[in-house]
N, C-alpha and C positions, 0 to 999 in steps of 0.2 A: 507469283503463285498465290492463289486464294486459299485460305484455310478451309478445310472440309468441316461441315457442321455436323455430319452424322455418318455412320457407317451403314445405315439402313434407311429404307423408305417404304411406305405402305401405298399400295395401289389396290383398291377394292379390298378383298379379303386376304390379300397376299402381302407378306413382309419380304422385301428383297434386302439381303444383307451382304456386304462385301466380305468374302471369306478367302478369296484367292485373287492374286494380282499378278499380271505379267508385266515386267518392266523391260524396256528397251533403251539402250544407250544410243541416242541419235539426236541430232539438233532439231530436225523437223520430221513430224510424223509422216510416214510413207516412204522416207528415204531409206537407203541401206543402213542397217544398224551394225555397230561394232561390238556390242555386248548385250546379253539378255540374262534375266533371272526370273524365277517364280517366287512368290511369297504366299504362304498360307497363314491366315490370321485365325487365332483361336482365343476367344476372350480378350484379354489385354496383352497378349503376346503374339509375336510374328516369328515365323521360321523362313529364312531366306534359303531357297533351294535352287539347284541347277544353275549356278553362276557360270556362264559361258562367255568367253571373249575371243576375239580373233587371235590367232597364233602370235605369240610375242607381245600381246597387249593385255597385261594383267588387270585383275579387279583391284583397284587402288583405294587408298584412304578417301580420296575425293569421291570415288564411286560410292563407297560406303556411307559417306556423309549425306549423299542424296537420299539413300534408303533411311538413314537416321531421321532426316527432316520429314520424310514421308510418314514415318512411324509417329513422330510428334504430331503431325497433322491429324492422324487417326486417334490421337490420345492413347497410344499404347504405352505399356510400362516397361516392356523389354523385348528384345529381338535376339534370335539365335541363328547361328550359321555354322557350317562345317567348312574346313579348308584343309588342303593337303600341305603338310610341312615335313620335309625330309622323307617323303614316301608314306607318311602316316596321317590318318585322318585326325584332325584336332577340332573339337567342338568349342565354340565361343558363345558366351551369353553376355549381352550388353544391356545395361539398364538405360532406359530412355528418361532423360531429365525433363521435367515439366517445361514445356516450351513457353509458358507465360513468364517465366523468370528470365532475367537478362544474364547471359553468360558470355564472357569475353573469349573463352576457349572451350573446346570440347574435352570433357574428362570422361573416360570410360573405364569400367572395372571389368576385367576379364576373369572368368571362372572356368575351372576345368570340369 
């Protein structure tokens, strides 16, 4: 994966900025996918919304790590998402560690 250099580009008098992303869990674009999610980007934060997977195929830590790496590529500082736990919605906020530093493991701090 190539690092992204910017979240916006200018064409003529228009600035195009990445504000929403649709993510698909699939090996090759165009094939049937097994999961999807939407992300909304505001400033240096992202909100992961509408996480959907096939029945019995949960959104895993490996899946979240892909989103984490994407947030690093966009140079975001944090991401948030909601999940259901014991029938209740729980909000999570994750700080994104600067991707230029070398880390042997992923450390995340959860807040309520």
